[in-house]
Structures are given as structure tokens and as C-alpha cells.
VEXMAR-110401 format. One record per residue (C-alpha): residue in three letters; x, y, z. Coordinates in nm, 2 decimals, padded with zeros to 4 digits. Layout:
VEXMAR-110401
<r r="ala" east="X" north="Y" up="Z"/>
...
This chain:
VEXMAR-110401
<r r="met" east="00.00" north="00.00" up="00.00"/>
<r r="phe" east="00.14" north="00.34" up="-00.10"/>
<r r="tyr" east="00.04" north="00.68" up="00.03"/>
<r r="his" east="00.19" north="01.02" up="-00.06"/>
<r r="val" east="00.37" north="01.24" up="00.19"/>
<r r="lys" east="00.36" north="01.59" up="00.07"/>
<r r="glu" east="00.70" north="01.69" up="00.21"/>
<r r="leu" east="00.98" north="01.61" up="-00.03"/>
<r r="gln" east="01.26" north="01.38" up="00.09"/>
<r r="phe" east="01.50" north="01.66" up="00.00"/>
<r r="asn" east="01.40" north="02.03" up="-00.01"/>
<r r="ala" east="01.44" north="02.10" up="-00.38"/>
<r r="arg" east="01.51" north="02.47" up="-00.45"/>
<r r="val" east="01.62" north="02.68" up="-00.75"/>
<r r="ser" east="01.76" north="03.03" up="-00.78"/>
<r r="gly" east="01.56" north="03.12" up="-01.09"/>
<r r="pro" east="01.41" north="02.99" up="-01.41"/>
<r r="asp" east="01.63" north="02.80" up="-01.65"/>
<r r="pro" east="01.43" north="02.63" up="-01.93"/>
<r r="lys" east="01.74" north="02.50" up="-02.10"/>
<r r="phe" east="01.86" north="02.31" up="-01.80"/>
<r r="ala" east="01.51" north="02.19" up="-01.72"/>
<r r="ala" east="01.52" north="02.02" up="-02.06"/>
<r r="leu" east="01.85" north="01.85" up="-01.98"/>
<r r="leu" east="01.71" north="01.74" up="-01.64"/>
<r r="leu" east="01.44" north="01.54" up="-01.81"/>
<r r="glu" east="01.70" north="01.27" up="-01.86"/>
<r r="gln" east="01.66" north="01.18" up="-01.50"/>
<r r="phe" east="01.28" north="01.20" up="-01.51"/>
<r r="gly" east="01.19" north="00.98" up="-01.81"/>
<r r="gly" east="01.53" north="00.87" up="-01.94"/>
<r r="ala" east="01.69" north="00.52" up="-01.94"/>
<r r="asn" east="01.90" north="00.60" up="-01.64"/>
<r r="gly" east="01.64" north="00.82" up="-01.46"/>
<r r="glu" east="01.45" north="00.79" up="-01.14"/>
<r r="leu" east="01.13" north="00.64" up="-01.29"/>
<r r="ala" east="01.33" north="00.37" up="-01.46"/>
<r r="ala" east="01.50" north="00.29" up="-01.13"/>
<r r="ala" east="01.17" north="00.28" up="-00.94"/>
<r r="met" east="01.01" north="00.05" up="-01.19"/>
<r r="arg" east="01.32" north="-00.17" up="-01.22"/>
<r r="tyr" east="01.34" north="-00.25" up="-00.85"/>
<r r="phe" east="00.96" north="-00.26" up="-00.81"/>
<r r="thr" east="00.94" north="-00.53" up="-01.09"/>
<r r="gln" east="01.23" north="-00.73" up="-00.97"/>
<r r="ala" east="01.09" north="-00.75" up="-00.61"/>
<r r="phe" east="00.80" north="-00.98" up="-00.70"/>
<r r="ser" east="01.01" north="-01.29" up="-00.77"/>
<r r="thr" east="01.21" north="-01.24" up="-00.45"/>
<r r="arg" east="00.90" north="-01.25" up="-00.22"/>
<r r="lys" east="00.92" north="-01.62" up="-00.14"/>
<r r="pro" east="01.29" north="-01.71" up="-00.16"/>
<r r="tyr" east="01.44" north="-01.38" up="-00.03"/>
<r r="pro" east="01.18" north="-01.19" up="00.17"/>
<r r="asp" east="01.45" north="-00.97" up="00.32"/>
<r r="lys" east="01.56" north="-00.87" up="-00.03"/>
<r r="tyr" east="01.19" north="-00.81" up="-00.13"/>
<r r="asp" east="01.18" north="-00.56" up="00.16"/>
<r r="met" east="01.50" north="-00.39" up="00.05"/>
<r r="leu" east="01.39" north="-00.37" up="-00.32"/>
<r r="met" east="01.05" north="-00.22" up="-00.23"/>
<r r="asp" east="01.21" north="00.03" up="00.00"/>
<r r="ile" east="01.46" north="00.15" up="-00.26"/>
<r r="ala" east="01.19" north="00.15" up="-00.53"/>
<r r="thr" east="00.98" north="00.37" up="-00.32"/>
<r r="glu" east="01.27" north="00.60" up="-00.25"/>
<r r="glu" east="01.33" north="00.63" up="-00.63"/>
<r r="phe" east="00.97" north="00.75" up="-00.66"/>
<r r="ser" east="01.06" north="01.01" up="-00.40"/>
<r r="his" east="01.36" north="01.11" up="-00.62"/>
<r r="leu" east="01.13" north="01.13" up="-00.92"/>
<r r="glu" east="00.92" north="01.38" up="-00.74"/>
<r r="ile" east="01.23" north="01.59" up="-00.65"/>
<r r="val" east="01.34" north="01.59" up="-01.02"/>
<r r="gly" east="00.99" north="01.68" up="-01.14"/>
<r r="ala" east="00.96" north="01.96" up="-00.88"/>
<r r="thr" east="01.29" north="02.10" up="-00.98"/>
<r r="ile" east="01.20" north="02.09" up="-01.35"/>
<r r="thr" east="00.87" north="02.27" up="-01.28"/>
<r r="met" east="01.05" north="02.54" up="-01.08"/>
<r r="leu" east="01.31" north="02.58" up="-01.35"/>
<r r="leu" east="01.02" north="02.65" up="-01.58"/>
<r r="asp" east="00.86" north="02.90" up="-01.34"/>
<r r="gly" east="00.64" north="03.13" up="-01.54"/>
<r r="val" east="00.64" north="02.94" up="-01.86"/>
<r r="asn" east="00.30" north="02.79" up="-01.80"/>
<r r="gly" east="00.14" north="03.13" up="-01.73"/>
<r r="glu" east="00.32" north="03.30" up="-02.02"/>
<r r="leu" east="00.22" north="03.04" up="-02.27"/>
<r r="lys" east="-00.14" north="03.09" up="-02.17"/>
<r r="asn" east="-00.11" north="03.47" up="-02.22"/>
<r r="ala" east="-00.24" north="03.44" up="-02.57"/>
<r r="ala" east="-00.32" north="03.81" up="-02.59"/>
<r r="glu" east="00.05" north="03.92" up="-02.61"/>
<r r="ala" east="00.25" north="03.85" up="-02.92"/>
<r r="cys" east="00.56" north="03.72" up="-02.75"/>
<r r="pro" east="00.52" north="03.69" up="-02.38"/>
<r r="leu" east="00.83" north="03.46" up="-02.35"/>
<r r="asn" east="01.03" north="03.78" up="-02.37"/>
<r r="lys" east="00.96" north="03.82" up="-02.00"/>
<r r="leu" east="01.12" north="03.48" up="-01.92"/>
<r r="thr" east="01.45" north="03.53" up="-02.11"/>
<r r="lys" east="01.76" north="03.74" up="-02.07"/>
<r r="gly" east="01.78" north="03.93" up="-02.40"/>
<r r="lys" east="01.77" north="03.80" up="-02.75"/>
<r r="ala" east="02.00" north="03.50" up="-02.69"/>
<r r="gly" east="01.79" north="03.37" up="-02.41"/>
<r r="lys" east="01.47" north="03.40" up="-02.62"/>
<r r="glu" east="01.64" north="03.22" up="-02.90"/>
<r r="glu" east="01.74" north="02.94" up="-02.67"/>
<r r="val" east="01.38" north="02.89" up="-02.55"/>
<r r="leu" east="01.25" north="02.89" up="-02.91"/>
<r r="his" east="01.52" north="02.64" up="-03.01"/>
<r r="glu" east="01.42" north="02.41" up="-02.73"/>
<r r="ala" east="01.05" north="02.44" up="-02.84"/>
<r r="leu" east="01.15" north="02.35" up="-03.19"/>
<r r="thr" east="01.38" north="02.06" up="-03.11"/>
<r r="asn" east="01.16" north="01.92" up="-02.83"/>
<r r="pro" east="00.81" north="02.05" up="-02.88"/>
<r r="leu" east="00.65" north="01.80" up="-02.64"/>
<r r="phe" east="00.84" north="01.96" up="-02.35"/>
<r r="leu" east="00.76" north="02.33" up="-02.39"/>
<r r="ile" east="00.46" north="02.34" up="-02.63"/>
<r r="gln" east="00.25" north="02.04" up="-02.53"/>
<r r="ser" east="00.35" north="02.02" up="-02.16"/>
<r r="gly" east="00.29" north="02.39" up="-02.10"/>
<r r="gly" east="00.56" north="02.42" up="-01.84"/>
<r r="gly" east="00.58" north="02.08" up="-01.65"/>
<r r="pro" east="00.79" north="01.77" up="-01.68"/>
<r r="thr" east="00.71" north="01.51" up="-01.95"/>
<r r="leu" east="00.77" north="01.14" up="-01.94"/>
<r r="thr" east="01.05" north="01.16" up="-02.18"/>
<r r="asn" east="01.43" north="01.18" up="-02.19"/>
<r r="ser" east="01.61" north="01.51" up="-02.27"/>
<r r="gln" east="01.56" north="01.46" up="-02.64"/>
<r r="gly" east="01.19" north="01.40" up="-02.62"/>
<r r="val" east="01.20" north="01.02" up="-02.66"/>
<r r="pro" east="00.91" north="00.87" up="-02.46"/>
<r r="phe" east="00.98" north="00.65" up="-02.16"/>
<r r="ser" east="01.00" north="00.28" up="-02.25"/>
<r r="gly" east="00.95" north="-00.04" up="-02.06"/>
<r r="ser" east="01.26" north="-00.17" up="-02.24"/>
<r r="tyr" east="01.46" north="00.03" up="-01.98"/>
<r r="ile" east="01.36" north="-00.22" up="-01.71"/>
<r r="asp" east="01.58" north="-00.52" up="-01.63"/>
<r r="ala" east="01.41" north="-00.81" up="-01.44"/>
<r r="asn" east="01.56" north="-01.15" up="-01.50"/>
<r r="gly" east="01.40" north="-01.34" up="-01.21"/>
<r r="asp" east="01.74" north="-01.44" up="-01.07"/>
<r r="leu" east="01.84" north="-01.21" up="-00.79"/>
<r r="thr" east="02.22" north="-01.25" up="-00.84"/>
<r r="val" east="02.17" north="-01.13" up="-01.19"/>
<r r="asp" east="01.93" north="-00.85" up="-01.10"/>
<r r="leu" east="02.15" north="-00.71" up="-00.82"/>
<r r="arg" east="02.45" north="-00.69" up="-01.06"/>
<r r="ser" east="02.23" north="-00.51" up="-01.31"/>
<r r="asp" east="02.10" north="-00.28" up="-01.03"/>
<r r="met" east="02.46" north="-00.19" up="-00.93"/>
<r r="ala" east="02.54" north="-00.10" up="-01.29"/>
<r r="ala" east="02.22" north="00.11" up="-01.32"/>
<r r="glu" east="02.31" north="00.31" up="-01.00"/>
<r r="ala" east="02.66" north="00.37" up="-01.14"/>
<r r="arg" east="02.51" north="00.51" up="-01.47"/>
<r r="ala" east="02.26" north="00.73" up="-01.28"/>
<r r="lys" east="02.54" north="00.86" up="-01.06"/>
<r r="ile" east="02.76" north="00.96" up="-01.35"/>
<r r="thr" east="02.46" north="01.12" up="-01.52"/>
<r r="tyr" east="02.40" north="01.35" up="-01.22"/>
<r r="glu" east="02.77" north="01.42" up="-01.22"/>
<r r="tyr" east="02.76" north="01.53" up="-01.58"/>
<r r="leu" east="02.43" north="01.73" up="-01.53"/>
<r r="met" east="02.60" north="01.93" up="-01.25"/>
<r r="lys" east="02.84" north="02.07" up="-01.51"/>
<r r="phe" east="02.56" north="02.23" up="-01.70"/>
<r r="thr" east="02.42" north="02.46" up="-01.43"/>
<r r="asp" east="02.58" north="02.71" up="-01.20"/>
<r r="asp" east="02.27" north="02.74" up="-00.98"/>
<r r="pro" east="02.40" north="02.64" up="-00.62"/>
<r r="leu" east="02.05" north="02.54" up="-00.51"/>
<r r="val" east="02.00" north="02.31" up="-00.80"/>
<r r="his" east="02.35" north="02.17" up="-00.73"/>
<r r="asp" east="02.24" north="02.09" up="-00.37"/>
<r r="ser" east="01.95" north="01.88" up="-00.50"/>
<r r="leu" east="02.16" north="01.70" up="-00.77"/>
<r r="arg" east="02.43" north="01.63" up="-00.52"/>
<r r="phe" east="02.18" north="01.47" up="-00.28"/>
<r r="leu" east="02.03" north="01.26" up="-00.57"/>
<r r="met" east="02.38" north="01.16" up="-00.69"/>
<r r="thr" east="02.48" north="01.06" up="-00.33"/>
<r r="arg" east="02.18" north="00.84" up="-00.29"/>
<r r="glu" east="02.28" north="00.65" up="-00.61"/>
<r r="ile" east="02.61" north="00.58" up="-00.43"/>
<r r="ala" east="02.43" north="00.45" up="-00.12"/>
<r r="his" east="02.20" north="00.23" up="-00.33"/>
<r r="phe" east="02.50" north="00.08" up="-00.51"/>
<r r="gln" east="02.65" north="-00.01" up="-00.17"/>
<r r="met" east="02.31" north="-00.16" up="-00.06"/>
<r r="phe" east="02.28" north="-00.38" up="-00.36"/>
<r r="gly" east="02.64" north="-00.50" up="-00.33"/>
<r r="ala" east="02.59" north="-00.59" up="00.04"/>
<r r="ala" east="02.27" north="-00.78" up="-00.05"/>
<r r="leu" east="02.45" north="-00.97" up="-00.32"/>
<r r="asp" east="02.72" north="-01.07" up="-00.07"/>
<r r="thr" east="02.46" north="-01.23" up="00.15"/>
<r r="ile" east="02.37" north="-01.48" up="-00.13"/>
<r r="gln" east="02.63" north="-01.75" up="-00.14"/>
<r r="pro" east="02.75" north="-01.88" up="-00.37"/>
<r r="asn" east="02.65" north="-01.60" up="-00.61"/>
<r r="phe" east="02.90" north="-01.67" up="-00.89"/>
<r r="pro" east="02.85" north="-01.76" up="-01.17"/>
<r r="met" east="02.51" north="-01.60" up="-01.19"/>
<r r="gly" east="02.21" north="-01.83" up="-01.20"/>
<r r="val" east="02.25" north="-02.20" up="-01.14"/>
<r r="leu" east="02.46" north="-02.37" up="-01.41"/>
<r r="gln" east="02.84" north="-02.36" up="-01.38"/>
<r r="gly" east="03.07" north="-02.27" up="-01.67"/>
<r r="asp" east="03.24" north="-02.53" up="-01.89"/>
<r r="pro" east="03.59" north="-02.56" up="-01.74"/>
<r r="arg" east="03.74" north="-02.58" up="-02.09"/>
<r r="his" east="03.65" north="-02.22" up="-02.15"/>
<r r="thr" east="03.63" north="-02.04" up="-01.82"/>
<r r="his" east="04.00" north="-01.94" up="-01.79"/>
<r r="thr" east="04.08" north="-01.86" up="-02.16"/>
<r r="tyr" east="04.17" north="-01.51" up="-02.28"/>
<r r="phe" east="04.19" north="-01.46" up="-02.65"/>
<r r="asn" east="04.43" north="-01.20" up="-02.79"/>
<r r="leu" east="04.19" north="-01.06" up="-03.06"/>
<r r="ser" east="04.38" north="-00.74" up="-03.15"/>
<r r="asn" east="04.71" north="-00.67" up="-03.32"/>
<r r="gly" east="04.99" north="-00.44" up="-03.21"/>
<r r="ala" east="05.10" north="-00.40" up="-02.86"/>
<r r="asp" east="04.93" north="-00.63" up="-02.62"/>
<r r="ala" east="04.80" north="-00.53" up="-02.27"/>
<r r="arg" east="04.85" north="-00.77" up="-01.99"/>
<r r="gly" east="04.70" north="-00.76" up="-01.64"/>
<r r="pro" east="04.50" north="-00.95" up="-01.38"/>
<r r="trp" east="04.23" north="-01.00" up="-01.64"/>
<r r="asn" east="04.44" north="-01.22" up="-01.86"/>
<r r="glu" east="04.75" north="-01.34" up="-01.67"/>
<r r="gly" east="04.84" north="-01.49" up="-01.34"/>
<r r="gln" east="04.61" north="-01.65" up="-01.08"/>
<r r="gly" east="04.32" north="-01.41" up="-01.15"/>
<r r="pro" east="04.01" north="-01.45" up="-00.93"/>
<r r="trp" east="04.06" north="-01.82" up="-00.88"/>
<r r="asp" east="04.21" north="-02.04" up="-00.60"/>
<r r="glu" east="04.57" north="-02.11" up="-00.58"/>
<r r="gly" east="04.69" north="-02.34" up="-00.85"/>
<r r="glu" east="04.45" north="-02.20" up="-01.12"/>
<r r="ser" east="04.53" north="-01.92" up="-01.36"/>
<r r="trp" east="04.44" north="-01.75" up="-01.69"/>
<r r="glu" east="04.53" north="-01.92" up="-02.02"/>
<r r="tyr" east="04.65" north="-01.65" up="-02.26"/>
<r r="val" east="04.59" north="-01.75" up="-02.63"/>
<r r="lys" east="04.83" north="-01.53" up="-02.82"/>
<r r="glu" east="04.73" north="-01.67" up="-03.16"/>
<r r="pro" east="04.36" north="-01.73" up="-03.15"/>
<r r="leu" east="04.32" north="-01.84" up="-03.52"/>
<r r="lys" east="04.58" north="-02.11" up="-03.49"/>
<r r="his" east="04.43" north="-02.22" up="-03.16"/>
<r r="val" east="04.08" north="-02.25" up="-03.30"/>
<r r="ile" east="04.21" north="-02.45" up="-03.59"/>
<r r="asp" east="04.43" north="-02.68" up="-03.38"/>
<r r="thr" east="04.14" north="-02.75" up="-03.14"/>
<r r="asp" east="03.88" north="-02.81" up="-03.41"/>
<r r="gly" east="03.68" north="-02.51" up="-03.31"/>
<r r="glu" east="03.75" north="-02.55" up="-02.93"/>
<r r="ile" east="03.60" north="-02.90" up="-02.93"/>
<r r="asn" east="03.93" north="-03.06" up="-02.85"/>
<r r="his" east="04.06" north="-02.78" up="-02.63"/>
<r r="glu" east="04.25" north="-02.91" up="-02.33"/>
<r r="pro" east="04.24" north="-02.63" up="-02.07"/>
<r r="lys" east="04.54" north="-02.52" up="-01.88"/>
<r r="gly" east="04.54" north="-02.37" up="-01.53"/>
<r r="val" east="04.20" north="-02.53" up="-01.44"/>
<r r="lys" east="04.15" north="-02.79" up="-01.17"/>
<r r="thr" east="03.77" north="-02.83" up="-01.20"/>
<r r="thr" east="03.66" north="-03.13" up="-01.39"/>
<r r="gln" east="03.34" north="-03.19" up="-01.60"/>
<r r="glu" east="03.22" north="-03.43" up="-01.33"/>
<r r="gln" east="03.26" north="-03.17" up="-01.06"/>
<r r="val" east="03.07" north="-02.92" up="-01.28"/>
<r r="ala" east="02.78" north="-03.17" up="-01.32"/>
<r r="ala" east="02.77" north="-03.23" up="-00.95"/>
<r r="lys" east="02.77" north="-02.86" up="-00.88"/>
<r r="asn" east="02.49" north="-02.80" up="-01.13"/>
<r r="lys" east="02.28" north="-03.06" up="-00.94"/>
<r r="glu" east="02.37" north="-02.91" up="-00.60"/>
<r r="met" east="02.28" north="-02.55" up="-00.71"/>
<r r="ser" east="01.96" north="-02.66" up="-00.89"/>
<r r="lys" east="01.84" north="-02.83" up="-00.57"/>
<r r="lys" east="01.95" north="-02.54" up="-00.35"/>
<r r="arg" east="01.78" north="-02.26" up="-00.55"/>
<r r="ser" east="01.47" north="-02.47" up="-00.61"/>
<r r="glu" east="01.43" north="-02.55" up="-00.24"/>
<r r="glu" east="01.47" north="-02.18" up="-00.15"/>
<r r="val" east="01.14" north="-02.12" up="-00.33"/>
<r r="lys" east="00.96" north="-02.45" up="-00.25"/>
<r r="ser" east="01.03" north="-02.43" up="00.12"/>
<r r="lys" east="00.84" north="-02.11" up="00.14"/>
<r r="thr" east="00.53" north="-02.25" up="-00.04"/>
<r r="ala" east="00.32" north="-02.45" up="00.20"/>
<r r="ser" east="00.02" north="-02.52" up="-00.03"/>
<r r="ala" east="-00.15" north="-02.43" up="-00.35"/>
<r r="leu" east="-00.35" north="-02.17" up="-00.16"/>
<r r="ala" east="-00.15" north="-01.85" up="-00.10"/>
<r r="gln" east="-00.18" north="-01.49" up="00.01"/>
<r r="trp" east="00.07" north="-01.22" up="-00.03"/>
<r r="ser" east="00.03" north="-01.04" up="00.30"/>
<r r="ser" east="-00.08" north="-01.09" up="00.66"/>
<r r="tyr" east="-00.27" north="-00.81" up="00.85"/>
<r r="pro" east="-00.08" north="-00.66" up="01.01"/>
<r r="gln" east="00.24" north="-00.76" up="00.82"/>
<r r="asp" east="00.47" north="-00.80" up="01.11"/>
<r r="lys" east="00.69" north="-01.07" up="00.96"/>
<r r="leu" east="00.91" north="-01.05" up="00.65"/>
<r r="glu" east="00.78" north="-01.37" up="00.51"/>
<r r="ser" east="00.46" north="-01.39" up="00.31"/>
<r r="pro" east="00.20" north="-01.61" up="00.47"/>
<r r="met" east="00.15" north="-01.91" up="00.23"/>
<r r="lys" east="-00.16" north="-02.04" up="00.40"/>
<r r="pro" east="-00.45" north="-01.78" up="00.37"/>
<r r="asp" east="-00.72" north="-01.76" up="00.63"/>
<r r="thr" east="-01.01" north="-01.96" up="00.47"/>
<r r="ser" east="-01.24" north="-01.93" up="00.77"/>
<r r="arg" east="-01.43" north="-01.65" up="00.61"/>
<r r="val" east="-01.44" north="-01.80" up="00.26"/>
């Protein structure tokens, strides 16, 4: 159940109108890395975690709700940056009332340019935020990642928070309004906090690598192909022990074409630096399949189910509904 608290999470303020920056800030309202995308991403991902990971369901719903709070901050800031536009656009009696909103001819031309390049924002919205990115492209459900496996989704969430953080960082370069900077810095900082939350949640799911259930083929997990000419870069991503246990290491294939031919297209590749056998992989696949399956099944007591109890004083969802009043 949601309800709206009228006070903003952060007191958004602006020093004065700035239609041009308002258009840029739309990126965080209806863009791919914006607050609505984040809210819907975590909201959607939460459903499949309700049974196996009720604590992660609680976290995802909390963060999704906070993202809606951030969407309100962004929308409020955009509206304030467009202060006066709505009233002036409705002043049909004057030939060019936008003169009052701009600083000289250059300012007027900027507003007119914005109206021509993104007409939905200024002409159709009449001075409020639109559900688009900064270029007027409508919000799309394709922005939302929800794979039904929490170890996958949490990694995607960390990447999303990183993209949102850097977007705010870039946006701050396009305004010198100190009050707007305060709001953007708050929003940017919360992206950092969410990144840490998702990382901490991922660490509590063990094992969490590789993602999903099935293990990698040991013939190919440690191979690095040198697929560029010229000077070659070496580092912990293609030499030495890498992320594995002692006794395992990267296999650097310096001549990939020769290697592929010699191994009959990798079919006969005998891996180096790998201790895991195919038999061990098969056993691990069965173990992980059973583990992940039981995580869900153990929380499902019967075919009858309900999502919440009243009051909801436990994290777990009650699987046996009260049928006494049915």
C-alpha cells in the first residue's frame, strides 16, 4: 500500500528559471537511467524475491519507493526551473510573452530552439515535466531489467546506479545554480548509497558466482583470446592467478586463429590452469539446482496462498491464507 507524503525527501530549490537546463534534467525524469526507470526496475524485480528472499523483497521495495521520491524531486525541480512558462504560454493576448522569461535575444532564441527541437516539452506540456528523456524520446518499458534471478538483477542494479550517478555528475556541469547543485548532489549521493546496498545484499547470497544455477564449462572459463594486433596489454584480467584459487590461472591464447584450428573449433581444447573437472561441474549443477529450487519451494506450503498478513509483522509472506471466512 502506498500513500503520498507531501513533504519532499530533500527540499528542492532553484535560484531562478532555466528552461534549457530543465530540458536536460528530463534525462533523470523519463530517461533510461532516470528515477522512474530505477523505481520500476526495483519494483518489478521485487516480486520474484518475495518467497525465496523476503528480506531482499523488503529492500527492493524500500529502494523502489525512494526512487519514486527522487522522481518527485526531479519533477519539482524541472517545474521550478520552468517557473512562469505555463502562465506566459497561456497569455495568448500578447504577441511574444516569452520575452519576460528570457535574458535578452540570446535567451529568447534558446527557449525557441528548445521548443522546436523538443516541442513536447515546452509546447505540449505547458511548463511541466514530460515522461521523456532530454531529447523528447518517450519513456519505454525496455529500460527495465528483471531476470527473475536475484544474483543477476542485483548486478544489473549496481550498474544502473553507477550510470545514474555519473549522469547526475555530468548534469551538474551544465548549471551554476547552487541550489540546484544541492539537489543534484543529494540525488547523486543516494545513487552511491544504493550501489552499496545492492552490493551488500549480493554478498549475503552465497554462492553467487557464476550468476544463475549452471556452472561454466571448465574448458573455456579461464581462456583469454588475444583478438587485437599491435602492442598487447597484460594484467590480472588475462594473466596470473586471476580471481581463482591457488593453482589455477588464466590461459592466454596469443594466436587465436591457430588455436581455434588446432582445437577443431574449441571442441578438443585441453584447458590449462584449471583444476575443475566436468564431473565436478555436473555435481555442482545438481547441487545448485536443488538449493535454488528448495529456496522457493520451502516457502510455499500449499496451492493456496496470500501475499500479506494483516498486520504484516513478519518479512515472510503467509503461504496459507485464512479460509475461515471464505
